[in-house]
C-alpha positions in Angstrom: 0.0 0.0 0.0 1.6 3.3 -1.1 0.8 6.8 0.1 -0.7 9.2 -2.4 -1.0 13.0 -2.2 -4.8 12.7 -2.1 -6.8 10.8 0.4 -7.1 7.9 -2.0 -4.8 5.0 -1.5 -3.3 2.4 -3.8 -4.1 -1.0 -2.4 -2.3 -4.2 -3.7 -3.7 -7.6 -2.8 -1.5 -10.7 -3.2 -3.2 -14.1 -3.5 -1.1 -17.3 -3.7 -3.8 -18.9 -5.8 -6.4 -17.8 -8.3 -10.0 -17.1 -7.4 -12.3 -19.0 -7.0 -10.0 -21.1 -4.8 -10.8 -23.8 -2.3 -10.8 -22.9 1.4 -11.1 -25.7 4.0 -13.8 -24.4 6.3 -17.2 -25.3 7.7 -18.5 -22.0 6.2 -20.7 -20.8 9.1 -21.0 -17.0 9.0 -22.8 -15.8 12.1 -25.4 -12.9 12.1 -23.0 -10.3 13.5 -20.6 -10.9 10.6 -23.4 -10.2 8.1 -24.1 -7.0 10.0 -20.4 -6.0 9.4 -20.9 -6.6 5.7 -24.2 -4.6 5.8 -22.5 -1.6 7.3 -20.2 -1.4 4.2 -22.9 -2.3 1.7 -21.7 -5.8 1.0 -24.4 -7.9 2.8 -25.7 -9.1 -0.6 -22.7 -11.4 -0.9 -23.6 -13.3 2.2 -25.4 -16.0 0.1 -25.7 -19.5 1.3 -27.7 -22.0 3.4 -29.6 -20.2 6.2 -28.8 -21.3 9.7 -32.2 -22.2 11.1 -31.1 -23.7 14.4 -28.4 -25.1 16.6 -28.3 -28.7 18.0 -25.8 -29.7 20.8 -25.4 -33.4 21.5 -23.5 -35.2 24.3 -24.0 -38.4 26.3 -27.1 -39.4 24.4 -28.9 -36.1 25.0 -29.6 -33.5 22.3 -30.7 -29.9 22.9 -32.1 -28.1 19.9 -32.9 -24.3 19.7 -34.2 -22.6 16.6 -34.1 -18.9 17.0 -34.2 -16.6 14.0 -31.4 -14.6 12.5 -28.4 -16.9 13.4 -26.6 -16.4 10.0 -25.8 -18.5 6.9 -23.4 -21.2 5.8 -21.5 -19.9 2.8 -19.4 -21.6 0.2 -16.0 -20.1 0.9 -14.7 -20.3 -2.7 -17.8 -18.3 -3.8 -17.8 -15.9 -0.9 -14.1 -15.1 -1.0 -14.2 -14.6 -4.8 -17.1 -12.1 -4.4 -15.2 -10.2 -1.7 -12.1 -10.0 -4.0 -14.3 -8.8 -6.9 -15.8 -6.0 -4.8 -12.4 -5.0 -3.6 -11.2 -4.7 -7.2 -14.3 -2.8 -8.2 -13.4 -0.2 -5.5 -9.9 0.2 -6.9 -7.7 -2.5 -5.3 -5.1 -4.2 -7.5 -5.4 -8.0 -7.2 -2.3 -10.1 -8.0 -3.3 -13.7 -8.2 -1.0 -16.7 -8.5 1.5 -14.5 -6.6 3.4 -15.5 -3.4 5.0 -13.1 -1.1 8.5 -14.5 -0.5 10.1 -11.9 1.8 9.6 -8.4 3.2 12.4 -6.0 4.0 12.0 -2.8 6.0 13.0 0.4 4.2 13.3 3.9 5.6 9.8 4.9 4.3 8.1 1.5 4.3 8.7 -2.0 2.9 10.3 -3.7 0.0 8.2 -6.8 -0.8 9.6 -9.6 -2.9 7.0 -11.7 -4.7 7.2 -14.5 -7.2 6.2 -11.9 -9.8 8.5 -9.1 -8.9 9.2 -6.5 -6.3 6.8 -4.0 -4.8 7.3 -1.0 -2.5 4.7 -0.4 0.2 4.1 2.0 3.0 2.1 -0.4 5.1 1.7 -4.2 5.2 -1.5 -5.8 6.3 -1.1 -9.5 7.1 -4.4 -11.2 6.3 -3.1 -14.6 5.2 -4.5 -16.7 8.0 -2.8 -19.4 10.0 -0.8 -20.9 7.1 0.5 -17.6 5.7 4.0 -16.4 6.1 3.4 -12.8 7.0 3.6 -13.2 10.8 6.9 -15.1 10.4 8.4 -12.6 8.0 7.5 -9.7 10.2 9.1 -11.5 13.2 5.9 -11.7 15.3 6.2 -14.9 17.3 3.5 -17.5 17.7 1.8 -17.6 21.1 0.0 -21.0 21.1 -0.3 -24.3 19.2 -2.5 -24.2 16.1 -6.0 -25.8 16.4 -6.6 -28.8 14.1 -9.5 -29.9 12.0 -10.5 -32.6 9.5 -13.5 -32.2 7.2 -15.4 -33.9 4.4 -18.2 -32.6 2.2 -21.0 -34.9 1.1 -23.9 -34.1 -1.2 -27.3 -34.1 0.4 -28.4 -33.4 3.9 -28.9 -36.9 5.2 -28.1 -38.9 7.2 -27.8 -36.1 9.8 -29.0 -38.0 12.9 -32.5 -36.6 12.6 -31.6 -33.0 13.4 -34.1 -30.6 11.9 -33.3 -29.1 8.4 -31.0 -26.1 8.4 -29.7 -27.0 11.9 -26.0 -26.9 12.8 -25.1 -30.0 14.8 -22.3 -29.8 17.4 -21.6 -33.3 18.8 -19.5 -32.8 21.9 -19.1 -36.5 22.7 -15.5 -36.2 21.3 -14.8 -34.1 24.4 -16.9 -35.9 27.0 -15.9 -39.4 25.9 -12.7 -39.2 24.0 -10.8 -36.4 25.7 -10.5 -34.2 22.7 -10.9 -30.4 23.0 -13.6 -29.7 20.4 -16.5 -31.2 18.6 -17.8 -33.1 15.6 -20.0 -31.1 13.3 -22.7 -31.7 10.7 -23.6 -28.4 8.9 -26.0 -28.1 6.0 -23.9 -26.3 3.4 -24.0 -25.2 -0.2 -21.5 -27.2 -2.3 -20.5 -26.7 -5.9 -23.9 -26.4 -7.5 -25.7 -28.8 -5.1 -27.0 -28.7 -1.5 -24.9 -30.8 0.8 -23.4 -31.3 4.3 -20.1 -30.2 5.7 -18.9 -32.7 8.2 -15.8 -32.4 10.3 -14.0 -32.5 13.6 -12.3 -29.6 15.5 -9.7 -29.8 18.2 -8.7 -26.7 20.0 -5.3 -28.3 20.7 -4.4 -26.4 23.9 -3.4 -29.8 25.1 -1.5 -31.8 22.4 -3.1 -35.0 21.2 -1.2 -38.0 22.5 -1.9 -40.0 19.4 -1.7 -37.9 16.2 -4.1 -40.2 14.4 -6.8 -40.0 17.1 -8.5 -36.9 15.7 -8.9 -38.4 12.2 -10.0 -41.7 13.8 -12.7 -39.9 15.7 -13.9 -38.4 12.5 -13.9 -41.7 10.6 -15.9 -43.3 13.5 -18.6 -40.7 13.2 -18.8 -41.0 9.4 -19.3 -44.7 9.8 -22.1 -44.1 12.3 -23.8 -42.1 9.5 -23.2 -44.8 6.9 -20.7 -42.6 5.0 -17.9 -44.6 3.5 -14.6 -42.9 4.3 -12.9 -44.4 1.3 -15.4 -42.6 -0.9 -14.6 -39.2 0.6 -11.8 -36.7 0.3 -10.7 -35.9 3.8 -9.2 -32.5 4.1 -6.9 -31.4 7.0 -6.3 -27.9 8.1 -4.8 -25.9 11.0 -6.2 -22.6 12.4 -4.8 -20.1 14.9 -6.9 -19.7 18.1 -7.0 -16.2 19.5 -4.8 -15.5 22.5 -5.5 -12.5 24.8 -2.7 -9.9 24.6 -0.9 -11.5 21.7 1.2 -9.2 19.6 -0.6 -8.2 16.3 1.5 -5.3 15.0 5.0 -3.8 14.5 5.8 -0.3 13.2 4.5 -0.2 9.6 2.5 -3.5 9.7 -0.6 -5.0 11.3 -2.1 -8.5 11.4 -5.9 -9.0 10.9 -8.4 -11.9 10.8 -7.1 -15.4 11.4 -3.5 -14.1 11.3 -4.5 -12.7 14.7 -6.8 -15.5 15.7 -10.2 -17.2 15.6 -12.8 -18.1 18.2 -11.2 -21.0 20.1 -14.6 -22.3 21.3 -16.5 -22.6 18.0 -13.5 -22.4 15.6 -15.4 -19.7 13.7 -13.3 -17.0 12.0 -15.3 -15.5 9.1 -17.2 -12.9 11.0 -14.2 -12.0 13.0 -12.1 -11.5 9.9 -14.7 -9.2 8.4 -14.8 -7.2 11.6 -11.0 -7.0 11.7 -11.1 -5.7 8.1 -13.5 -2.8 9.1 -11.3 -2.1 12.2 -8.1 -2.1 10.1 -9.6 0.3 7.5 -10.1 2.9 10.3 -6.6 2.3 11.6 -5.0 2.8 8.1 -7.0 5.9 7.5 -5.9 7.4 10.8 -2.3 6.4 10.0 -2.2 8.3 6.8 -4.2 11.3 8.1 -1.9 11.6 11.1 1.4 10.5 9.6 1.9 8.0 12.4 2.6 4.5 11.0 3.8 2.9 14.3 0.4 1.3 14.9 1.1 1.5 18.6 -2.6 1.6 19.3 -3.5 -1.4 17.3 -3.7 -3.7 20.3 -5.8 -1.2 22.1 -8.2 -0.9 19.1 -8.6 -4.7 19.1 -9.1 -4.9 22.8 -11.8 -2.2 22.9 -13.7 -3.3 19.8 -16.6 -5.7 19.6 -14.6 -8.3 17.8 -11.8 -8.1 20.4 -14.3 -8.4 23.2 -16.0 -11.4 21.6 -12.7 -13.1 21.1 -11.6 -12.3 24.6 -14.7 -13.9 26.0 -14.2 -17.0 23.8 -10.6 -17.3 25.0 -11.8 -17.1 28.6 -14.6 -19.7 28.0 -12.5 -22.2 26.1 -10.8 -23.8 29.1 -14.2 -24.3 30.8 -15.8 -25.7 27.7 -12.9 -28.1 26.8 -10.9 -28.3 30.0 -11.2 -30.4 33.2 -14.8 -29.2 33.8 -16.0 -29.9 30.3 -18.4 -32.6 31.3 -20.3 -30.3 33.7 -20.4 -27.4 31.2 -21.5 -29.6 28.3 -24.2 -31.2 30.5 -25.6 -27.7 31.2 -25.6 -26.9 27.5 -27.7 -30.0 26.7 -30.1 -29.8 29.7 -30.5 -26.1 30.5 -32.5 -24.0 28.0 -31.2 -20.9 29.8 -27.5 -21.8 29.2 -28.1 -22.9 25.5 -30.2 -19.8 24.6 -27.7 -17.5 26.2 -24.9 -19.2 24.2 -26.9 -18.7 21.0 -27.5 -15.0 21.8 -23.7 -14.7 22.2 -23.1 -16.5 18.9 -25.6 -14.2 17.2 -23.6 -11.2 18.4 -25.7 -9.9 21.2 -24.2 -8.3 24.3 -24.6 -10.7 27.3 -25.1 -8.4 30.3 -24.5 -9.1 33.9 -28.0 -10.2 34.6 -28.0 -12.7 31.8 -24.6 -14.1 33.0 -26.1 -14.4 36.5 -29.0 -16.4 35.1 -26.6 -18.8 33.4 -24.7 -19.3 36.7 -27.9 -19.9 38.6 -29.2 -22.4 36.0 -25.8 -24.2 35.9 -25.7 -24.4 39.7 -29.3 -25.8 39.8 -28.3 -28.5 37.2 -25.2 -29.4 39.1 -27.2 -29.8 42.3 -29.8 -32.0 40.5 -27.1 -34.2 39.1 -25.3 -34.5 42.4 -28.5 -35.6 44.1 -29.3 -38.1 41.4 -25.8 -39.6 41.6 -26.1 -39.9 45.4 -29.4 -41.6 45.1 -28.1 -44.2 42.6 -26.0 -46.9 44.3 -22.8 -47.6 42.5 -23.2 -44.8 40.0 -20.1 -42.8 39.1 -20.5 -39.2 37.9 -18.3 -39.0 34.8 -18.2 -35.2 34.7 
């Protein structure tokens, strides 16, 4: 990005591959991400399968909630291509099939070496996700292990364990029974020209897996339960970067955004967050050029005080409770307490959960814990697995 004498900026985008390109992703875009698009007049590209409900399953119990306005499941190749086209329509220069190989700090910016030549830039915005090299080239260290996922895509919505149409299924038995830090998912999803289902397994990976094959094995087991032949599927592996509170996200002349900073470690979602980071970065870049200050010393503060930063901070705080030593109790509350589940969905939808709502969750969780404790005490020989 180079400075001009007018308020307009020259923006260069570098894509290693050509659009439309595949992106390994469940594709869920929550409602508040669509709101971000709407604020910049781009909500018309949020096209996909409407999310009509959420189902949470564990220990043989399934809780289903079907509020309105949860979001959509998009086809990432289509969605990302549409975003790139809009950026170009607004004046950005898109360089496809172009890999950034190195960056070198100059007195007034950066010398960027790509596979198609050299570019001079005033500011670098690292928006290349967990697998991109910008963070490494800028010398910003990693702060946590990458989360892991495997996914497959199958045409048609069945078999989906009898969950209602349009419902996202989160099967948490992989945490409760197998000790993983995550969930198996079945999401109704638009595939290439047909309706289908995205199926996969997500592991937060705060605690390393003892057996590297166990995550894939857990996925194969659940595919078999759904009469899906693994040999007939293309199983895709991917790593993603969970958000860590206080992690470095800038150096003078450069900032990180989106998954390069981190995704929601509880749900694994990152699309809405990346969109919100984009809007936040646009303001930061404008202020940098207006004020002539390219240190980005306030970038961490901007993130921390923004909605997306607060949402990610809450997720990072919740993750050890959802997937840690107390996972059994927390997940039991999700599947048996309508108050806990509905509050979680409000949070997912982007609503502010005030102190009173949080207190109701604590009260409901305590009541469920007391009920379980009494039931366990009344059942001779019964062991509470939570």
